[in-house]
N, C-alpha and C positions, 0 to 999 in steps of 0.2 A: 523788396516790395514786389507785390503780386503783379503789378502792372509791367515791371521790367521783363518778367517772363513772357507776357502776352506780347509785349513789344518785340522781343526777339523772335517769337514764333511768327507774328504777323510779318516781320521784315523778311524772313526766310520764306514764307508763303508768297509774298509779293514778288520776291526775287524769282521764285519758280514761275510765277505767272508772266512776269515781263522780261526777265532775263537781263535786267540792267539794275545794278546797284543803286545808282543815284535816283532812278525813277522809283525803285522799291522804297527807298528812304522817304521820297516825297509822298508816296502813296500812304505809308504808315503814319507819317506826320499829319497828313490830312485826315486820316481816320481817327487819330487820337484828338484832333481839334473837334471833330464831329461829336466824339464821345463826350468831350468836356462840355460842349455847347448844347447837346440835345439827348444824352443819355438819361433815360428815366429808370426809377427803381424796379420797374416791373419787367425788366429784360431777364429772361430765365437763365441765359448763358452769354456772359460777356464775350467769351472767346468766340463762340459761334457768331455773335453779333458783329464783332470786329472783323472776323474773316469775311463775312458777308459784305460789310462796308468796303473793305479793301478790294474785294472783287468788283464791287459796283463802281468804285473810283477808277479802277483799272479799265473797265469797260467804257466808262465815260471818256477816259483818256484816248482810248482807241478810236472812238467815235469822233473826237475832236481832231485827231491827227489824220484820220481817214486812211490809216495804213496799219498793218500788222507789225507789231515789234518782234523781231526775231528772238527766238528763245535760245539763249545761251546760259549754260550752267557754269558757275564758278568751279574751279578744280577743288576736289575734296582734299582735306589735309592729308598729307602722307606721312607714314611712320614705317618706312620699309628698312629691312635689315641688310639687304644686299642690292646692288644695281640690277641684277637679273630679276629679283622679285619686284622691284620698282617698275621695270619695263613691263612685266607681265601684268601687274595690277593696273597700271596706267592704261594699257590695251583693254583690259577688261572693263575698266570704267568708261573708256570711249565707246566700247561696243554697247554697254548698258545705257549710256546717255544717248547714243544715236537711236537705240530701240525705243526708248521713252520718248525722245523728240519726234520719232516718226508717228506717233499716236496722234489722234485728234486732240484739240485743246481740251475738250470736255472729259475725254478719256484719261488724259494726262492728269488733269485736275484730280480725278477720282483717285488714281494711284498715289499721287503726292500727298493728298489729304489723309488718306487711310494709312499708308504706310510710313510717311516721313513725319506727319503730325498727329499721328494716333487719333484721328477724328473718327468717332463712331459712324457707321454706315447711315444711321437714321439722320444725323445731322448733315452729311453729305447729300443725302437724298432731298432734304429740305432745301439746301443751298441751290441744288440744280432743278428744283421743282419737279421731282420725279418721286415715284413711289419707293419704298424701302426695297420691295422685292425686285423691282426693275434695277435699282442700284446695286443690290446684291448680285443679281444675275450678271449684270454688266462687269462687275468686278471679277467675277469668276471667269468670264470670257476674256477679259483683259489679261489675266494671269496666264491663261492658256496661249493666248496670242503672243504675249511677250516671252513666254517660255520657248515656244517655237521659233521665234525670230532669234532669241539668244543662242539656242542650240544650232541654228543654221549659221550663225556668225562665229561658232566655235567658243562661245563663252561656257566656262566650266561651272555648272551648277552644283 
């Protein structure tokens, strides 16, 4: 079913936003309830709409709790051949995760949506209420910043 793909993508997106599996599941469930109750036929992109609803629900949750939820990422699945390789890759993941976490939330969101969810820049720009050119320029600067931080930490590019 098409919606199961969207469900998994939305779950991963929410997990990246809030860093908590249970909260991410709740956000996605609420988003799908909203879709069932209020989605009209004139929505041009269900995926974009769903991601936007997830983000808005997360922002509402932050407002209610009046605190920021720490971002923690789940460990990526590992398929290593040797213990040495496992240690090196784990260290590189930690360096990459720390570099991404050190970015501001809106910057982190641009990177995650574009590279992990293959969302086009024009949709990301719409989600953040920015122009396409500003979003494209921001992504270019983010790549440069991230590359510099990774090189300083010894990450092998």
